[in-house]
C-alpha positions as CSV (number, residue, x, y, z in Angstrom):
1,M,-45.7,-3.7,-62.4
2,A,-45.6,-5.5,-59.2
3,P,-42.7,-4.0,-57.0
4,S,-39.6,-6.0,-57.1
5,I,-36.1,-5.8,-55.2
6,R,-33.0,-5.0,-57.7
7,L,-29.6,-5.6,-56.1
8,S,-26.1,-4.8,-57.3
9,P,-24.2,-7.7,-57.4
10,A,-27.6,-9.5,-58.3
11,A,-27.2,-12.6,-56.9
12,R,-23.9,-12.8,-54.5
13,S,-21.1,-10.5,-53.7
14,L,-18.0,-11.1,-50.8
15,F,-18.8,-9.8,-47.2
16,D,-16.5,-6.8,-47.2
17,E,-17.9,-5.1,-50.9
18,P,-20.8,-3.0,-50.5
19,L,-24.3,-3.9,-52.4
20,A,-26.8,-1.7,-54.0
21,I,-30.1,-2.0,-52.9
22,A,-33.3,-0.5,-55.2
23,V,-37.1,-1.4,-55.5
24,Q,-38.7,-0.6,-58.5
25,G,-42.2,-0.7,-59.5
26,L,-44.1,0.7,-56.1
27,G,-46.4,3.8,-56.7
28,P,-45.3,7.6,-56.8
29,R,-44.3,8.3,-53.1
30,Q,-45.5,5.2,-51.8
31,Q,-44.2,4.5,-48.0
32,V,-43.0,0.9,-47.4
33,T,-40.7,-0.3,-45.2
34,L,-37.8,-2.4,-45.9
35,R,-36.6,-5.4,-43.5
36,T,-33.4,-7.4,-43.7
37,S,-32.7,-11.0,-42.1
38,L,-29.8,-12.9,-41.8
39,R,-29.3,-16.4,-39.3
40,D,-25.5,-16.8,-38.0
41,E,-24.7,-20.9,-38.2
42,T,-26.4,-21.7,-35.2
43,G,-29.2,-20.3,-36.0
44,E,-29.9,-17.1,-34.2
45,L,-31.4,-13.9,-36.1
46,F,-30.1,-11.1,-37.0
47,Q,-32.6,-8.1,-38.2
48,A,-32.7,-4.5,-39.8
49,S,-35.6,-2.3,-40.9
50,A,-35.9,1.2,-42.3
51,R,-38.6,3.2,-43.3
52,Y,-38.6,5.0,-46.8
53,Q,-40.8,7.0,-49.1
54,A,-40.7,6.3,-52.9
55,G,-40.0,9.0,-55.8
56,D,-42.4,10.4,-57.8
57,D,-41.9,7.7,-60.3
58,G,-42.0,4.7,-57.6
59,E,-38.4,4.2,-57.6
60,L,-36.5,3.6,-54.4
61,D,-32.6,4.1,-54.6
62,L,-31.3,3.4,-51.1
63,A,-28.1,5.4,-52.9
64,R,-30.4,8.4,-53.3
65,C,-33.4,8.2,-51.2
66,P,-33.1,9.1,-46.9
67,A,-34.5,6.4,-44.7
68,L,-37.1,8.1,-42.9
69,P,-37.3,8.2,-38.7
70,G,-38.6,5.4,-36.8
71,G,-36.3,2.3,-37.9
72,S,-32.7,1.0,-37.3
73,F,-31.6,4.2,-38.5
74,S,-32.2,7.2,-40.7
75,G,-30.6,9.7,-43.0
76,L,-28.8,8.5,-46.3
77,E,-27.3,5.2,-45.6
78,P,-26.9,3.1,-48.7
79,M,-25.4,0.1,-46.5
80,G,-27.7,0.6,-43.6
81,L,-29.7,-2.5,-43.7
82,L,-26.6,-4.8,-42.9
83,W,-24.2,-2.4,-40.6
84,A,-27.6,-2.3,-38.5
85,L,-28.4,-5.7,-38.2
86,Q,-28.8,-6.5,-34.8
87,P,-29.2,-10.1,-33.0
88,Q,-32.8,-10.7,-31.9
89,K,-30.9,-12.6,-28.5
90,P,-29.0,-10.6,-26.2
91,F,-25.4,-10.2,-25.9
92,W,-25.0,-11.7,-29.3
93,R,-22.1,-10.9,-31.7
94,L,-22.0,-12.0,-35.7
95,V,-19.0,-14.3,-36.2
96,K,-18.6,-16.6,-39.1
97,R,-17.3,-20.1,-38.3
98,D,-17.3,-21.7,-42.0
99,V,-15.7,-19.1,-44.2
100,Q,-16.6,-21.6,-47.1
101,S,-20.4,-20.8,-46.9
102,P,-22.1,-17.6,-47.5
103,F,-24.3,-16.1,-45.3
104,L,-27.5,-15.8,-46.9
105,L,-29.1,-12.3,-46.5
106,Q,-33.0,-11.8,-47.1
107,L,-34.7,-8.7,-47.9
108,E,-38.0,-8.3,-47.8
109,V,-40.5,-5.1,-48.8
110,F,-43.7,-3.9,-46.8
111,E,-46.5,-1.8,-47.4
112,G,-46.8,1.5,-44.8
113,H,-44.9,2.5,-41.7
114,A,-46.5,0.9,-39.1
115,E,-44.9,-0.8,-36.0
116,R,-45.7,-4.1,-37.4
117,P,-45.1,-5.1,-40.7
118,G,-48.1,-4.4,-43.1
119,R,-48.6,-6.3,-46.9
120,L,-45.5,-7.9,-47.9
121,L,-44.8,-6.5,-51.9
122,A,-41.5,-8.4,-52.4
123,Q,-38.4,-10.1,-51.4
124,A,-35.4,-11.0,-52.4
125,Q,-32.2,-13.6,-51.7
126,H,-28.5,-12.3,-51.5
127,E,-25.3,-14.5,-50.6
128,R,-22.5,-12.7,-48.4
129,A,-19.5,-14.9,-49.5
130,F,-16.2,-14.8,-47.6
131,L,-14.3,-16.6,-50.1
132,R,-13.3,-15.7,-54.0
133,D,-13.3,-17.4,-56.5
134,G,-10.0,-19.0,-56.3
135,V,-8.9,-18.6,-53.4
136,R,-7.2,-21.8,-51.8
137,R,-8.0,-22.5,-48.1
138,V,-5.2,-24.6,-46.9
139,P,-5.7,-26.6,-42.8
140,V,-2.2,-26.0,-41.4
141,R,-1.1,-29.0,-39.1
142,E,3.0,-29.0,-38.9
143,G,4.9,-29.4,-35.5
144,R,2.9,-27.5,-33.1
145,I,0.9,-25.1,-35.2
146,R,-2.7,-25.2,-35.3
147,A,-3.8,-23.0,-38.5
148,T,-5.7,-22.2,-41.9
149,L,-3.7,-20.8,-44.5
150,F,-5.4,-18.5,-47.3
151,L,-3.4,-18.1,-50.9
152,P,-5.1,-15.8,-53.3
153,P,-5.9,-17.2,-56.9
154,G,-2.6,-16.6,-59.3
155,R,0.8,-17.7,-58.9
156,G,2.4,-16.0,-56.1
157,P,4.5,-15.5,-54.5
158,F,2.3,-13.3,-52.2
159,P,2.8,-10.6,-49.3
160,G,2.3,-13.0,-46.1
161,I,0.6,-12.1,-43.1
162,I,0.1,-13.8,-39.8
163,D,-3.9,-13.0,-38.4
164,L,-4.4,-13.4,-34.7
165,Y,-7.8,-12.4,-33.0
166,G,-8.0,-12.0,-29.0
167,T,-9.4,-14.0,-25.7
168,G,-12.2,-15.8,-27.9
169,G,-9.7,-18.4,-28.6
170,G,-10.1,-21.0,-31.5
171,L,-9.5,-20.3,-35.2
172,P,-11.5,-17.9,-36.9
173,E,-10.6,-17.5,-40.3
174,Y,-13.1,-14.7,-41.7
175,R,-11.1,-11.9,-41.6
176,A,-7.9,-13.7,-42.8
177,C,-9.4,-15.2,-45.8
178,L,-11.6,-11.2,-46.3
179,L,-7.9,-10.5,-46.6
180,A,-6.8,-13.1,-48.9
181,N,-9.2,-12.0,-51.5
182,H,-7.2,-8.7,-51.7
183,G,-4.0,-10.6,-52.8
184,F,-2.2,-11.7,-49.1
185,A,-1.1,-14.9,-48.2
186,V,-2.8,-15.1,-44.8
187,L,-2.2,-17.6,-42.0
188,A,-5.1,-17.7,-39.1
189,L,-3.2,-18.8,-36.4
190,A,-4.8,-20.4,-33.4
191,F,-3.5,-20.1,-30.0
192,Y,-5.1,-21.6,-27.4
193,S,-8.8,-23.4,-27.3
194,Y,-8.3,-25.4,-29.8
195,E,-7.5,-29.1,-30.7
196,D,-4.7,-29.6,-28.8
197,L,-3.5,-26.4,-27.5
198,P,-4.2,-25.2,-24.1
199,K,-7.3,-25.0,-23.0
200,G,-7.2,-21.6,-20.9
201,M,-4.7,-18.6,-20.8
202,K,-2.2,-19.2,-18.5
203,E,0.6,-18.6,-20.3
204,F,1.9,-18.6,-23.6
205,H,5.4,-19.4,-25.3
206,L,6.5,-17.3,-28.1
207,E,8.5,-20.1,-29.7
208,Y,4.9,-21.5,-30.9
209,F,4.3,-18.1,-32.8
210,E,7.9,-18.5,-33.9
211,E,6.9,-21.5,-35.3
212,A,4.5,-20.1,-37.3
213,V,6.7,-17.1,-38.7
214,N,8.9,-19.7,-39.8
215,Y,6.3,-21.8,-41.6
216,M,5.4,-18.2,-43.5
217,L,9.2,-17.0,-44.3
218,Q,9.9,-20.9,-45.8
219,H,6.8,-21.0,-47.7
220,T,7.2,-21.0,-51.4
221,Q,4.4,-19.0,-51.8
222,V,4.8,-16.5,-49.6
223,K,6.8,-13.4,-50.9
224,G,9.6,-12.5,-48.6
225,P,11.8,-11.1,-46.8
226,G,9.9,-10.6,-43.9
227,I,5.9,-10.9,-43.2
228,G,3.3,-8.8,-41.6
229,L,1.5,-9.4,-38.6
230,L,-2.0,-8.1,-37.8
231,G,-3.8,-8.8,-34.3
232,H,-7.0,-7.2,-32.8
233,S,-7.4,-6.8,-29.0
234,K,-5.0,-10.2,-27.1
235,G,-3.6,-10.6,-30.5
236,G,-2.4,-7.2,-30.7
237,D,-0.2,-7.3,-28.1
238,L,1.0,-11.1,-29.0
239,C,1.8,-9.9,-32.2
240,V,3.5,-6.9,-30.6
241,S,6.1,-9.2,-28.7
242,M,6.2,-11.5,-31.7
243,A,8.0,-8.0,-33.6
244,S,9.9,-7.5,-30.5
245,F,11.8,-10.9,-30.3
246,L,11.4,-12.6,-33.3
247,K,12.9,-12.3,-36.6
248,G,11.3,-11.7,-40.1
249,I,9.1,-9.0,-39.3
250,T,8.3,-6.2,-41.8
251,A,5.0,-4.8,-40.9
252,T,2.6,-5.0,-37.6
253,A,-0.6,-3.9,-37.5
254,L,-2.7,-3.5,-34.2
255,I,-6.3,-3.0,-34.1
256,N,-7.7,-2.3,-30.4
257,G,-4.6,-3.5,-28.9
258,S,-1.9,-3.2,-26.2
259,V,1.7,-2.5,-25.5
260,A,1.8,-4.0,-22.4
261,N,1.6,-8.2,-22.0
262,V,-2.3,-8.9,-21.0
263,G,-4.2,-11.8,-19.5
264,A,-1.4,-14.6,-19.6
265,V,2.3,-14.7,-19.0
266,L,4.6,-14.5,-21.6
267,C,7.8,-16.4,-21.6
268,Y,10.6,-16.7,-24.8
269,K,13.6,-18.8,-23.9
270,D,14.8,-17.3,-20.8
271,I,12.5,-14.2,-20.8
272,T,9.5,-13.8,-18.5
273,I,6.9,-11.1,-19.2
274,P,4.2,-11.1,-16.7
275,A,0.9,-9.9,-17.1
276,L,-0.3,-6.8,-16.6
277,G,-2.0,-6.4,-13.0
278,I,-6.0,-6.1,-12.9
279,N,-8.2,-4.9,-10.0
280,P,-11.4,-6.4,-10.6
281,K,-13.1,-3.8,-7.9
282,R,-13.0,-1.2,-10.8
283,I,-15.8,-3.2,-12.9
284,K,-18.5,-1.0,-13.2
285,V,-22.0,-2.9,-13.5
286,N,-24.9,-0.8,-15.0
287,K,-28.5,-1.2,-14.4
288,S,-28.7,-4.0,-17.0
289,G,-26.4,-6.1,-15.3
290,I,-23.7,-5.4,-18.1
291,A,-20.0,-4.8,-16.8
292,D,-17.7,-1.8,-17.8
293,I,-14.1,-2.8,-17.3
294,I,-12.3,-0.2,-19.2
295,D,-10.9,0.6,-15.9
296,V,-9.6,-2.9,-14.6
297,L,-5.9,-3.2,-16.3
298,N,-3.2,-1.3,-14.2
299,N,-1.0,1.1,-15.6
300,P,2.1,-0.1,-17.3
301,L,3.7,3.0,-16.5
302,E,3.8,1.9,-12.7
303,G,5.5,0.1,-10.2
304,P,5.9,-3.6,-10.6
305,D,3.4,-3.6,-13.8
306,Q,6.4,-1.7,-15.6
307,Q,7.5,-5.1,-16.3
308,S,4.5,-6.1,-18.4
309,F,5.5,-3.2,-21.1
310,I,6.6,-5.4,-24.1
311,P,9.7,-4.1,-25.2
312,L,8.7,-2.9,-28.6
313,E,11.8,-0.8,-28.8
314,K,13.3,-3.9,-30.3
315,A,10.9,-4.5,-33.0
316,E,12.7,-3.9,-36.7
317,C,9.2,-3.2,-38.0
318,S,7.1,-1.0,-39.1
319,F,3.6,-0.1,-36.7
320,L,0.3,0.8,-37.2
321,F,-2.3,1.4,-34.4
322,I,-6.4,1.2,-35.5
323,V,-7.5,2.6,-32.6
324,G,-11.5,2.9,-31.8
325,Q,-11.9,6.0,-29.3
326,D,-15.0,4.8,-27.5
327,D,-13.2,1.2,-27.0
328,H,-14.6,0.3,-23.7
329,N,-12.5,-3.0,-23.3
330,W,-9.2,-1.0,-22.5
331,K,-7.7,2.4,-23.0
332,S,-6.6,1.7,-26.6
333,E,-5.7,5.0,-27.8
334,F,-3.2,5.1,-24.3
335,F,-1.7,1.7,-25.3
336,A,-0.9,3.6,-29.0
337,V,0.4,6.6,-27.9
338,E,2.5,5.3,-25.0
339,G,4.0,2.5,-28.0
340,S,4.7,5.5,-29.7
341,K,6.7,7.4,-26.8
342,R,8.7,4.6,-26.1
343,L,9.7,3.9,-30.1
344,Q,10.7,7.2,-30.2
345,A,12.5,7.7,-27.1
346,H,14.7,4.8,-28.5
347,G,15.2,6.5,-31.7
348,K,12.7,4.2,-33.8
349,E,10.5,5.1,-36.4
350,K,6.9,7.0,-35.5
351,P,4.2,4.7,-35.6
352,E,1.0,5.3,-37.4
353,I,-1.9,5.8,-35.3
354,I,-5.1,6.3,-37.1
355,C,-8.0,7.2,-34.2
356,Y,-11.6,6.9,-34.7
357,P,-13.9,8.7,-32.7
358,G,-17.4,6.6,-32.1
359,A,-15.6,3.2,-32.5
360,G,-15.7,0.5,-30.0
361,H,-13.7,-2.7,-29.3
362,Y,-14.7,-4.9,-32.3
363,I,-13.4,-3.1,-35.3
364,E,-13.9,-6.2,-37.7
365,P,-13.9,-5.9,-41.4
366,P,-16.8,-3.5,-43.5
367,F,-20.4,-4.5,-43.0
368,F,-19.9,-6.2,-39.9
369,P,-22.7,-5.1,-37.5
370,M,-21.2,-3.3,-34.4
371,C,-21.4,-5.8,-31.3
372,A,-22.4,-2.9,-28.3
373,A,-22.0,-5.9,-25.8
374,S,-21.3,-9.7,-25.4
375,M,-20.4,-12.3,-23.2
376,H,-16.6,-12.4,-22.2
377,L,-15.4,-15.5,-21.9
378,L,-13.0,-14.8,-19.1
379,L,-15.2,-13.0,-17.0
380,G,-18.4,-15.0,-17.2
381,K,-20.6,-11.8,-17.7
382,P,-21.6,-9.5,-20.5
383,V,-19.4,-6.8,-21.0
384,M,-19.8,-3.4,-23.2
385,W,-17.3,-3.1,-25.7
386,G,-18.6,0.8,-27.0
387,G,-19.3,2.2,-30.2
388,E,-21.9,4.6,-31.6
389,P,-23.2,2.0,-35.1
390,K,-22.7,4.5,-37.7
391,A,-19.4,5.6,-36.5
392,H,-18.4,2.3,-35.9
393,C,-19.3,0.8,-39.3
394,E,-17.7,4.1,-41.3
395,A,-14.3,3.4,-39.0
396,Q,-14.3,-0.2,-40.0
397,I,-15.0,0.6,-43.8
398,D,-11.8,2.8,-43.5
399,A,-9.7,1.0,-40.8
400,W,-9.7,-2.2,-43.7
401,Q,-8.9,0.3,-46.5
402,K,-5.8,1.5,-43.7
403,I,-4.9,-1.7,-43.2
404,Q,-4.2,-3.1,-46.6
405,A,-2.2,-0.1,-47.8
406,F,-0.2,-0.7,-44.8
407,F,0.8,-3.5,-46.0
408,H,0.9,-3.0,-49.5
409,K,3.0,-0.5,-48.6
410,H,5.6,-2.4,-46.2
411,L,5.2,-5.7,-47.8
412,I,5.4,-5.1,-51.2
413,G,6.6,-1.6,-51.5
414,K,3.9,-0.1,-53.4
415,P,0.4,1.4,-52.5
416,S,-2.8,-0.7,-53.5
417,G,-5.2,0.3,-56.2
418,T,-6.9,-3.2,-56.8
419,S,-10.0,-4.3,-55.8
420,S,-11.7,-7.7,-55.9
421,K,-14.1,-9.1,-58.0
422,L,-16.3,-12.5,-56.9
């Protein structure tokens, strides 16, 4: 029989779900190269390949057969063909702009292990979707709020979360909708460089974020009495500020966030928190022209920079810090530890800190390929984000579970045990 690719789920899966890949109908111990390809919405190509040898029965199951050296990865990596996807254009990061359409994954099986692909033996297509059936996507334009609310299927009310990204601006929705697939009402909130919001990062007013918190607290589909906050990078320190000054926050999870106010002045009523100082002379540029910015920020424990430290001891919520120990954007572990010290010094609950060796800055939902370096909007040049692909991928899978468990515990009061099906 002719070789064919067997996928489970067969035609479509959620992006954060595992995909089982097998090839049948090969010759005994036949050597083949498997290749995956995916184009983002701008048309940029991402690819990964791996070399395999079929079993004595001509079967090749990626859950049982290790990849041989010479491809994008080696060893037993059932999902390697997804997490090892790399852009063909330098410094390009995989993001999902329109969550209502899936990514189309192409799988090909080629003869042999040559550098150039041999004869094509089999091919298949698979949709990697972001919205589970029944999840409602609701654009929100109330008052100043520019956001998208994702509501799970069913009657509700659901535990509510506000999701914030970082200095990229705009309105990324993909993490919020993937989280909604797991039973949360999630508001993806834009805060600059989107529609009529401020174009640049000069100053932020916490009253805007307060409007969003109140919108969620008053929503009939959001289960009270409080909501959760999830923030990555700059979104992380905004979440810390929200938790410190605003009412109705029960749980705050930060992914490589800061406990000092970074990049823009923060204003709330008569309070002003300056931005943490920077020293551009501390940027290191390697031979490839990629900048390492890890040492650029000043220490928020010293001198006038202490005023940028967010008074998180005022918060009435539980904290979770997700830390990539190879984050090259800034010293995420230092921020988590100092935040923990400050909370405990004021008699507050010790936060949960989960550290991942080998994980970089962009800890995304599972199976997003690691972005080692990309253009930094504020610097205008490529910067390194850190991370080692396999360790980073494993961190993303684990962190995703830990974040959901954290919100289940503090917003519902029971551990999570539910899985999502498309």
